[in-house]
C-alpha positions in Angstrom: -19.5 47.4 8.0 -19.4 44.4 10.4 -22.3 42.9 8.7 -20.7 43.3 5.2 -17.6 41.6 6.6 -19.6 38.5 7.9 -21.4 38.4 4.6 -18.2 38.3 2.8 -16.8 35.6 5.0 -19.9 33.5 4.4 -19.7 33.9 0.6 -16.1 32.8 0.6 -17.0 29.8 2.7 -19.9 28.8 0.4 -17.7 29.4 -2.7 -14.8 27.3 -1.2 -16.0 23.9 -2.7 -16.1 25.4 -6.2 -12.4 26.1 -5.9 -11.4 22.8 -4.3 -10.6 22.9 -0.7 -8.2 21.3 1.8 -7.9 17.5 2.0 -9.8 16.2 5.0 -8.7 12.8 6.5 -12.0 12.4 8.2 -14.0 12.5 4.9 -11.3 10.8 2.8 -10.8 7.0 2.4 -7.6 5.0 2.2 -7.6 1.3 1.9 -5.3 -1.6 0.6 -6.6 -3.7 -2.2 -6.1 -7.4 -1.6 -5.1 -6.9 1.9 -4.5 -10.3 3.7 -6.2 -10.8 7.0 -7.8 -7.3 7.0 -5.0 -4.8 6.8 -2.4 -6.7 8.9 -0.5 -7.9 5.8 -0.2 -7.1 2.1 1.6 -8.8 -0.8 3.6 -6.7 -3.1 5.7 -7.4 -6.2 8.1 -5.5 -8.5 5.7 -5.5 -11.5 2.7 -4.2 -9.5 0.4 -6.0 -11.9 -2.7 -4.5 -10.4 -4.4 -7.9 -10.3 -4.9 -10.2 -7.3 -3.1 -11.3 -5.3 -0.9 -8.2 -5.6 -1.7 -5.1 -3.4 -2.2 -1.5 -4.2 -3.9 1.6 -2.5 -7.3 2.8 -3.3 -7.6 6.4 -2.2 -10.5 8.9 -2.3 -9.6 12.4 -1.3 -12.4 14.7 0.0 -12.2 18.2 1.1 -13.2 19.8 4.3 -16.6 20.3 2.6 -16.9 16.6 2.0 -16.5 17.1 -1.7 -14.2 15.2 -4.1 -10.8 16.9 -4.7 -9.7 16.6 -8.3 -6.1 16.7 -9.6 -4.5 16.5 -6.2 -1.4 14.3 -5.6 -1.4 11.4 -3.2 1.8 9.9 -1.9 2.5 6.7 0.1 5.8 6.0 1.9 7.0 3.0 3.9 9.2 3.6 6.8 11.2 0.3 6.8 14.1 0.4 4.4 13.8 -3.3 3.8 10.7 -2.8 1.8 12.4 -2.0 -1.5 10.1 0.5 -3.2 11.1 0.6 -6.8 9.0 3.5 -8.0 7.4 6.4 -6.2 4.1 5.4 -4.8 2.1 8.4 -5.9 -0.7 9.3 -8.3 -3.1 12.1 -9.0 -6.9 12.0 -8.2 -9.6 12.0 -10.9 -12.8 14.1 -11.0 -14.3 11.8 -8.3 -11.2 12.4 -6.0 -10.3 8.8 -6.6 -6.9 7.2 -7.6 -5.5 3.7 -7.5 -1.8 3.7 -6.6 0.4 0.6 -7.6 3.0 -0.5 -5.2 6.2 -1.5 -7.2 8.1 -3.1 -4.4 9.9 -6.2 -3.0 11.5 -7.0 0.3 14.9 -7.7 1.6 14.3 -10.6 3.9 16.7 -13.4 3.3 17.3 -14.6 6.9 17.2 -18.3 8.0 14.4 -20.7 7.7 11.3 -19.5 9.6 12.0 -15.8 9.2 8.8 -13.7 9.7 7.3 -11.1 7.5 8.6 -7.5 7.6 6.7 -5.0 9.6 6.6 -1.4 8.4 4.8 1.8 9.2 3.3 3.6 6.3 1.9 7.1 5.7 -0.4 8.3 3.0 -0.5 12.1 2.5 -2.1 14.6 0.1 -0.7 18.0 -0.1 1.0 17.6 3.2 -2.1 16.5 4.9 -1.7 13.0 6.5 -4.7 10.9 5.3 -3.7 7.8 7.1 -0.9 6.1 8.9 -0.6 2.6 10.3 1.6 -0.5 10.5 1.4 -3.4 8.1 3.3 -6.7 7.5 4.7 -6.6 3.9 5.2 -9.9 2.0 6.7 -10.4 -1.5 7.9 -13.0 -3.8 10.8 -10.8 -4.4 12.6 -11.9 -1.2 16.1 -10.6 -1.9 15.0 -7.1 -3.1 16.6 -7.5 -6.5 13.8 -6.1 -8.6 12.9 -9.4 -10.1 11.4 -12.6 -8.9 14.1 -15.2 -9.7 16.2 -18.1 -8.6 17.6 -16.5 -5.5 14.0 -15.8 -4.3 13.0 -19.3 -5.1 15.9 -20.6 -2.9 14.7 -18.4 0.0 11.2 -19.7 -0.5 12.5 -23.3 -0.6 14.0 -22.8 2.8 10.5 -22.2 4.2 8.8 -25.0 2.3 6.3 -26.9 4.5 7.2 -24.9 7.5 4.4 -24.3 9.9 4.4 -21.1 11.9 2.0 -19.0 13.9 -0.9 -17.3 12.5 0.0 -13.6 12.2 1.0 -11.2 13.4 3.6 -11.8 12.2 3.4 -14.6 9.8 6.2 -16.4 7.9 7.8 -14.4 5.1 6.8 -17.1 2.5 3.3 -17.7 3.8 1.7 -15.4 1.2 -1.9 -16.2 2.2 -0.9 -16.0 5.9 -2.8 -19.2 6.8 0.0 -20.5 9.1 2.0 -22.7 6.7 4.1 -22.5 3.6 2.3 -25.0 1.3 1.2 -25.4 -2.3 -1.1 -22.4 -2.1 1.8 -20.2 -1.4 3.8 -21.7 -4.2 1.0 -21.0 -6.6 1.2 -17.4 -5.6 4.9 -17.4 -5.9 4.7 -19.0 -9.4 2.2 -16.3 -10.6 4.9 -13.8 -10.1 7.9 -15.8 -11.4 10.3 -13.7 -13.5 8.3 -10.5 -12.9 10.6 -7.5 -13.0 10.3 -3.9 -12.4 9.3 -2.2 -15.7 
């Protein structure tokens, strides 16, 4: 009887991958696309246009058997309320356990000249399993959190124009490439997102 029990347990374990499994953070992968200076800083925008230099998450969910989990939901949240998330950051994995999650977001960071980027903790989960947590600096051309990159954002950006700051962490809020100064390179990034709005 005991032998039959152990054989049954073994068969269930071997059959597990065929029925999916439990997300495993050790086998899964979560990364920012277009992270600036590694994963210390990211750039987000209301339109989440999925083209550089805007950020999004690439996630591959693997089971405890190190096999892809298909059709499972992945969710990301930011802890800092001044990261204005305009749409839920979530998606469902494909047959390879992969999903690319756009980040429709801006920031509320309209302080005086020289204000630094926002810092926020983030958490990526799948079926209540935490795949990754960390802290990241969040930059956005939507500096007033109004869901559109417009004149008010430009006025905030203009406050920081030609300002030189420290190399992050944390960098200046308008230093989109985080090279230590707000210069024409940052303006070109701002201009790429001009009048972008949340769909």
